[in-house]
N, C-alpha and C positions, 0 to 999 in steps of 0.2 A: 572638439574645440579647435578653431582655426588659430594657428600660431602666427601672429603678426610681427613678432620680434625675434623669430628663430635665427635669422642670419646675424643679427647683432649679438644675440646671446651665445650662439655657437653650440647649443645643445637643446635637446627636446625639453619642453617645459614640464610635461607630465607623461612620461613613458608608460605605455600600457602595462609593462612588467611591474612598474611601481604601483600604478593604480590598483592592480589586482591584489596587492598586499595590504592596502589600507582598509580598515574596517568601514563598513557602510555607516551612513549617518544614523545616529542613535544606538548603534551597536555597543558602544562603551559608556552609555549614559549612567550606568550604575557604578562605574569605576571612579574613585576620587580623582580630582584633577591632577594632583601631583603624581598619581600612579598611571595616568594615561600614557600610552606609548606614542612618541612623536615619530611618525613615519617619513616625513619630508620637511625640509627647511627651505624657505624662500627668503631672499634678502635683496636689498638694493638701497644704497645710501644708509639712512638711519632706520630703515624699515626692516622688520623681521616677521615672518609668519611661520609658525610651527604647526604642522597639520597632523591631526589625530584621527579624523574621520573624513570620509569622502562620499558624496552622493553617487548614485548609479551612473549619472550622466557625466561625471568627472568635472563638473563645473562648480558646484557648491561644495565647500568643505567646512569642517569645524576644526577650530584650533585656537591657538594663542597668538595674538599679534602685539607688537610693541614698536614704538618709535624711538624710545631711548633705553631705559634700563628696566629690568625685571619688574619692580613694583609698579611701573607705569603702564604695563600692558593690560590686555583684557582678553577673556575667552569669548568666542562668538563665532558667527558664521562668516565665511570668507568667499567672495566671488572670485574664483580662480581666473575666469576669463578677463575680468577687470585687471587683475594683477598682471596677467600675461601681456595685455595691451598697453600697460603703463608706459608712457613716453615722457618721463620727467627730465627733459633735456638730455644730458649725457648718461643719466642713471636709468637703467632698466631693472626690472625684477628678474633675478636669476634663481635657478634651483641649485642648492648645494649638492653637487654631484658626488661628494664624498661623505654625505650624511649617513650614519648608521642608526637604525631605530634604537631608541632608548627611552626610559621613563622621563617624563617631563621634569620632575624634580632633579634627576641626575644631570640632565642636559643643562638646566639652569645653573646648577652648582658648578659644573665643568666650565661653562662659559664665564661665570663670574670669577672663578679662580684664574682662568686664562687672562681675563681683563684686569686682574689685580684688585678686584672689588670684594673679594671674599674675606 
């Protein structure tokens, strides 16, 4: 994937070392959604994407996306090249460089507790 926003973002969008740790598409399809491991988190403005699976080419991913709060999000396929290229004015999509893999349900519970919504 060509990184168009690397200079603005200041970090690699999908490092090869991270891509190697994410299960391939469909590898976790028998795991309940709450138990899927979120391997990467991308964010920008009100947008968040939590990645649980990744295609061989590193462009298509599967995960959970939301624009506001947890109940408003949805699971589905995510085009990472579109996210990387996003040029929404001052807001770009960044990778959470401090993200540690964790169960989806645990990640949401932690985020809600932090935001005072629990």
